[in-house]
C-alpha positions in Angstrom: -21.7 29.3 -49.0 -20.5 29.2 -45.4 -16.9 29.8 -44.5 -15.2 28.5 -41.3 -13.1 31.1 -39.5 -9.3 30.6 -39.7 -7.9 29.4 -36.4 -5.0 31.2 -34.7 -1.5 29.9 -35.2 -1.2 29.2 -31.5 -4.0 26.7 -31.8 -1.9 24.5 -34.0 0.9 24.6 -31.4 -1.3 23.0 -28.8 -1.3 19.2 -29.2 -4.4 17.0 -28.6 -4.7 15.5 -25.1 -4.4 11.9 -26.1 -5.0 10.7 -22.6 -8.6 11.9 -22.8 -9.1 10.1 -26.1 -8.0 6.8 -24.5 -10.2 7.5 -21.5 -13.2 7.9 -23.9 -12.4 4.7 -25.7 -12.1 2.8 -22.4 -15.4 4.3 -21.3 -17.0 3.2 -24.5 -15.8 -0.4 -24.0 -17.2 -0.3 -20.5 -20.6 0.8 -21.8 -20.4 -2.1 -24.2 -20.1 -4.5 -21.3 -16.3 -5.1 -21.3 -14.8 -5.5 -17.8 -12.3 -2.6 -18.1 -10.2 -1.6 -15.1 -9.5 2.1 -15.4 -5.9 3.1 -14.5 -5.6 6.0 -16.9 -7.3 9.2 -15.7 -5.9 11.2 -12.8 -9.2 11.4 -10.9 -9.6 10.1 -7.4 -12.3 7.4 -7.0 -13.2 9.1 -3.7 -15.9 11.9 -3.8 -16.3 15.0 -1.7 -17.1 14.0 1.9 -20.4 14.4 3.5 -19.5 17.7 5.4 -18.6 19.3 2.1 -21.8 18.1 0.4 -23.8 19.4 3.4 -22.1 22.8 3.1 -23.0 22.9 -0.6 -26.6 22.3 0.2 -26.6 25.1 2.8 -24.9 27.4 0.4 -27.6 26.8 -2.2 -30.4 27.4 0.3 -28.7 30.5 1.6 -28.5 31.9 -2.0 -24.8 32.1 -2.3 -25.0 32.1 -6.1 -23.8 35.6 -6.9 -20.5 36.7 -8.3 -17.8 36.9 -5.7 -14.6 39.0 -5.6 -12.3 38.0 -8.4 -9.7 36.7 -5.8 -12.3 34.7 -3.9 -14.4 35.0 -0.8 -12.6 36.3 2.3 -13.5 33.3 4.6 -12.0 30.8 2.1 -8.8 32.9 1.6 -8.4 33.0 5.4 -9.1 29.2 5.6 -6.5 28.4 3.0 -3.9 30.7 4.6 -4.7 29.1 8.1 -4.2 25.6 6.6 -0.7 26.6 5.5 -0.1 27.5 9.1 -1.5 24.2 10.5 0.0 21.9 7.9 3.3 23.6 7.1 3.9 26.1 9.9 3.8 29.0 7.5 2.5 32.4 8.1 0.7 33.3 4.9 -1.2 36.5 4.5 -4.7 35.7 3.2 -4.4 38.7 0.9 -1.8 36.7 -1.1 -4.4 34.0 -1.9 -6.1 34.2 -5.3 -8.9 31.6 -5.6 -9.4 30.3 -9.1 -11.6 28.1 -11.2 -9.4 25.1 -10.7 -5.6 24.7 -11.0 -5.9 25.0 -14.7 -7.3 28.5 -14.4 -4.6 29.3 -11.8 -1.8 28.3 -14.1 -3.4 30.0 -17.1 -3.7 33.1 -15.0 -0.1 32.9 -13.9 1.1 32.5 -17.5 -1.0 35.4 -18.6 0.6 37.5 -15.9 4.2 36.4 -16.3 4.9 35.2 -19.9 5.6 37.6 -22.7 5.3 36.5 -26.3 8.5 34.6 -27.3 9.6 34.2 -23.7 10.9 30.7 -22.8 9.7 28.8 -19.8 11.5 25.7 -18.5 9.6 22.6 -17.7 10.6 19.0 -17.2 10.2 16.5 -20.0 8.2 14.4 -19.1 5.6 16.6 -17.4 1.9 17.2 -17.3 1.0 18.2 -20.9 -1.4 21.0 -20.1 1.4 22.9 -18.3 3.3 23.5 -21.5 0.1 24.4 -23.3 -0.7 27.1 -20.8 2.6 28.7 -21.7 1.9 28.3 -25.4 -1.6 29.8 -25.0 0.0 33.1 -24.1 2.5 32.9 -26.9 5.4 31.8 -24.7 7.8 29.0 -25.6 7.8 25.9 -23.3 11.2 24.4 -23.2 11.3 20.8 -22.0 14.3 19.7 -20.1 14.9 16.0 -20.5 14.9 14.2 -17.1 15.1 10.5 -16.2 15.5 8.1 -13.3 18.8 9.6 -12.3 17.1 12.7 -11.1 13.8 11.0 -10.2 12.4 12.6 -13.3 12.7 16.0 -11.7 14.5 19.3 -12.4 17.8 20.1 -10.7 19.5 23.4 -10.2 22.3 22.2 -12.5 19.9 21.3 -15.3 18.1 24.6 -14.9 21.4 26.6 -15.1 22.5 24.6 -18.1 19.3 25.3 -20.1 18.7 28.9 -19.0 19.3 31.4 -21.8 18.8 35.1 -22.3 15.3 34.3 -23.6 14.3 32.3 -20.5 11.7 34.0 -18.3 11.2 31.4 -15.6 10.3 27.8 -14.7 7.0 25.9 -14.2 7.7 22.9 -12.0 5.5 20.3 -10.3 6.3 18.6 -7.0 4.9 15.9 -6.6 4.6 15.6 -10.4 2.3 14.1 -12.9 3.1 11.6 -14.6 5.9 10.3 -12.4 4.6 10.8 -8.8 8.0 12.1 -7.7 8.9 15.2 -5.8 11.8 17.6 -5.9 13.9 17.1 -2.7 13.5 20.3 -0.7 17.2 21.2 -0.5 17.3 20.9 -4.3 14.1 23.0 -4.6 15.9 25.7 -2.6 18.9 25.6 -5.0 16.5 25.8 -8.0 14.7 28.8 -6.5 18.0 30.5 -5.7 19.2 29.9 -9.3 16.0 31.4 -10.7 16.2 34.3 -8.3 19.8 35.0 -9.4 18.5 35.3 -13.0 15.6 37.5 -12.0 13.1 35.0 -13.3 9.9 33.5 -11.8 9.5 30.3 -10.0 6.0 28.9 -10.5 5.5 25.7 -8.5 2.5 23.4 -9.1 1.8 21.7 -5.7 -1.6 20.2 -6.5 -0.5 16.8 -5.2 1.4 18.2 -2.2 -1.2 16.8 0.2 -0.7 13.3 -1.3 2.9 12.9 -0.1 3.8 9.5 1.5 7.4 9.1 2.5 8.2 12.4 4.3 6.2 15.4 5.7 5.4 17.6 2.7 7.1 21.0 2.5 5.7 23.8 0.4 8.0 25.9 -1.8 6.4 28.9 -0.1 9.0 28.3 2.7 11.6 29.7 0.3 10.4 33.2 0.1 7.4 35.3 -0.8 8.6 35.7 -4.4 7.8 32.1 -5.1 4.4 31.6 -6.8 2.5 28.4 -5.8 -0.5 26.7 -7.4 -2.8 24.3 -5.5 -6.2 22.8 -6.0 -9.2 21.2 -4.3 -9.2 18.4 -6.9 -6.7 15.9 -5.7 -6.2 15.8 -1.9 -9.6 17.2 -1.3 -11.2 14.9 -4.0 -13.3 17.6 -5.6 -12.3 17.3 -9.3 -15.5 18.5 -11.0 -16.0 21.4 -8.6 -13.3 23.3 -10.4 -11.7 25.2 -7.5 -8.1 26.0 -7.0 -5.8 28.8 -5.8 -2.6 30.6 -6.2 -0.3 32.1 -3.6 1.4 35.1 -5.2 3.9 37.8 -4.1 2.2 40.7 -2.3 3.2 43.2 -5.0 1.5 41.1 -7.7 -1.9 40.6 -6.1 -3.4 43.6 -7.8 -2.3 42.5 -11.3 -3.6 39.0 -10.7 -6.9 40.4 -9.5 -7.2 42.6 -12.6 -6.6 39.6 -14.9 -9.0 37.4 -13.0 -11.7 40.0 -13.3 -11.3 40.0 -17.1 -10.6 36.4 -17.8 -13.2 34.5 -15.7 -14.7 37.0 -13.2 -14.6 34.6 -10.3 -14.6 31.0 -9.3 -17.9 29.3 -8.5 -19.5 30.9 -5.5 -21.2 27.7 -4.5 -17.9 25.7 -4.7 -16.1 28.3 -2.6 -18.7 28.3 0.2 -18.8 24.5 0.2 -15.0 24.2 0.2 -14.9 26.0 3.6 -16.0 22.6 5.1 -12.8 21.0 3.8 -10.9 22.5 6.7 -13.2 21.3 9.4 -11.7 18.6 11.6 -14.2 15.9 10.5 -13.3 16.5 6.8 -9.5 16.7 7.4 -9.7 13.3 9.2 -11.5 11.8 6.1 -8.9 13.3 3.8 -6.0 11.8 5.8 -7.7 8.4 5.8 -7.9 8.6 2.0 -4.2 9.6 1.8 -3.4 6.5 3.8 -5.5 4.5 1.3 -3.5 5.9 -1.6 -0.3 5.1 0.2 -1.5 1.5 0.7 -2.3 1.2 -3.0 1.1 2.5 -4.0 2.9 0.2 -1.6 1.1 -2.8 -3.2 1.2 -1.7 -6.8 4.9 -0.8 -7.3 6.4 -4.1 -6.2 3.5 -6.0 -7.8 4.2 -4.5 -11.2 7.9 -5.2 -10.8 7.1 -8.8 -10.0 5.1 -9.4 -13.1 7.8 -7.9 -15.3 6.9 -4.2 -15.7 9.8 -2.1 -14.6 9.3 0.8 -12.3 12.6 2.6 -12.3 11.7 5.1 -9.5 9.3 4.5 -6.6 6.8 7.4 -6.6 6.6 9.4 -3.3 3.4 11.3 -4.0 0.3 11.8 -6.2 -1.3 8.6 -7.4 0.8 7.6 -10.4 3.4 5.0 -11.4 5.6 5.7 -14.4 6.6 2.3 -15.7 9.2 1.4 -18.3 7.7 -1.0 -20.8 10.6 -0.9 -23.3 11.6 -4.5 -22.7 8.1 -5.6 -23.9 7.6 -3.1 -26.8 9.1 -0.4 -28.9 6.0 1.7 -28.8 4.2 2.5 -25.5 1.1 3.7 -27.4 0.7 0.3 -29.1 1.4 -1.3 -25.7 -1.4 0.7 -24.1 -3.9 0.0 -26.9 -3.3 -3.7 -26.9 -3.4 -3.9 -23.1 -6.8 -2.2 -23.2 -8.1 -4.4 -26.1 -6.7 -7.7 -24.9 -6.6 -7.5 -21.1 -9.2 -4.7 -20.5 -6.8 -2.6 -18.4 -6.6 1.1 -19.3 -3.3 2.9 -18.9 -1.7 6.0 -20.6 1.2 5.9 -23.0 4.1 8.4 -22.6 3.3 10.4 -25.7 1.3 13.0 -23.9 4.0 13.9 -21.4 6.8 15.1 -23.7 9.3 14.1 -26.3 11.9 12.5 -24.2 11.6 8.7 -24.5 7.8 8.8 -24.8 7.7 5.3 -26.4 9.4 3.7 -23.4 6.9 4.6 -20.6 3.3 4.2 -19.6 1.6 5.9 -16.7 -0.7 3.9 -14.4 -3.0 5.7 -12.0 -3.9 4.0 -8.7 -7.2 5.8 -8.5 -9.2 2.6 -8.0 -9.5 0.3 -5.0 -7.1 -2.4 -4.0 -9.3 -5.3 -5.3 -9.4 -3.8 -8.8 -5.6 -3.1 -8.6 -4.9 -6.7 -7.8 -7.1 -7.9 -10.6 -5.4 -5.4 -13.0 -1.9 -6.6 -12.0 -3.0 -10.2 -12.5 -4.3 -9.4 -16.0 -1.1 -7.5 -16.9 1.0 -10.4 -15.7 -1.0 -12.9 -17.7 -0.9 -10.7 -20.8 2.9 -10.1 -20.6 3.6 -13.8 -20.2 1.4 -14.6 -23.2 
């Protein structure tokens, strides 16, 4: 008789990722011939540009398939640091860059380094679900701080001070954020970092959507001091989701610890992806990425007022990423049922609020504008007809 091993208790504390289940069902309907318009998954419809693909081909032929340093190849670390200089006017030492196997590996690595068992980490509620699970995976306690339209669904220094306890170790915040597409105003970010610093905690800032900011020049939290830890990725602005490549910028004194953990947890990020990513910083590639950012801005500028016009409330206009967080409570008491019916009856796939936290999850749905304007217009027309019916 066989016997399945007993799972760890932490496994039970990590909830399923319902978004991916909905995505799978929408894909199954598409395969069955249904005209589904996907507005659920946070994956750009743009692919890696030609210079990056050409760089990958060169890397393969040159045999760049060996292990690299656990913190990444030197040319890529220098390129990332130089980009902070070009884009943000920051002088970042390349030695502080830790290249990782995607932002998920970066945040997992940071939680491994910073979170003791039982330590509390403050996050916003709603927020990207995996962030709290990274904390849980290392036996920390994620503490969701309820936020709403009054703070643009973002943390404030006042909220952080009110929820900080003797068990709190730090905060994991995202700006711009998933699922809301909103950013923390920079002066407020400075107050938050000061409040954390006063309490001798860590500030871990997820900036994977920073390059997709639309209403003001983006400012990295790295401006606030070299004790701030920032995560970024090649997935969103650089449109390389499946390449699984990201990075951290860590305090100089912690680089050795992060390198040790990287060596043991995943050895290194993909060598081929690292060499190909060097082409992201070439002028031709950067021009393409900026054109795509403008395309996302155009989609946002269409979608937000269009949804409001057909009766789906958007309480806060997103300023970054590619998400709209819409209040559907005037039409339903359960956003999950709303999303299921919208998929089955109008063939539009959106995500209910249940994945993103426990604060009013049944009132909101997330729509991703990761598809072209013609499809977005068709989706809004379908949503409008469905709501009227």
